[in-house]
C-alpha positions, 0 to 999 in steps of 0.5 A, a space after each residue: 440552382 433553380 431560379 425562384 419565381 415571384 409567385 414562390 417568393 410571395 407565397 412563402 412570405 404569406 405562409 411564413 408571415 401573413 397567415 400566422 400573423 392573422 392567426 396570432 392576432 385573432 387567437 390572442 384576442 379571443 384568448 384575452 377576451 375569454 380569460 382576462 378582465 381586459 376590455 376589447 380595445 386592450 385585447 386588440 392592442 395586446 394581440 397586435 403587439 404579439 403579432 408584430 413581434 412575430 412579424 418582426 422576427 419572421 420577416 427577417 427570416 423570409 428576407 434572409 431566405 430570399 437573398 440566399 436564394 439569389 433574389 435581387 434586393 430591389 425585386 424582393 422589396 418591390 414584391 414584398 411591398 406589393 404583397 403587403 409583406 413589407 413596408 416601403 421603408 423596409 429596403 433598409 432592412 433588406 440592405 442590412 440583412 444582405 450586408 450581414 450575409 455577405 459579411 458571413 461569407 467572407 
């Protein structure tokens, strides 16, 4: 299997996570402002909630993809934090997902 570059890891994260999150955030804000009687701050909060739910689901999928492609957890964490895909505390999430993957292989 070919080794995946840092560039590929980060761009996969951007295309799977950050770009769709921004689209969800903006489109849900404009849809809520246009079709409801909510004020702008409520629309921003609801849009952020929907985007956060998407982020939570997809970040786990991205971590799982990277770990299955033999990316070291510490490297993944460092790249994720630097590229604004992960929070600094997400090392625990990476370790949990890695444990799930190892458990399924047994």
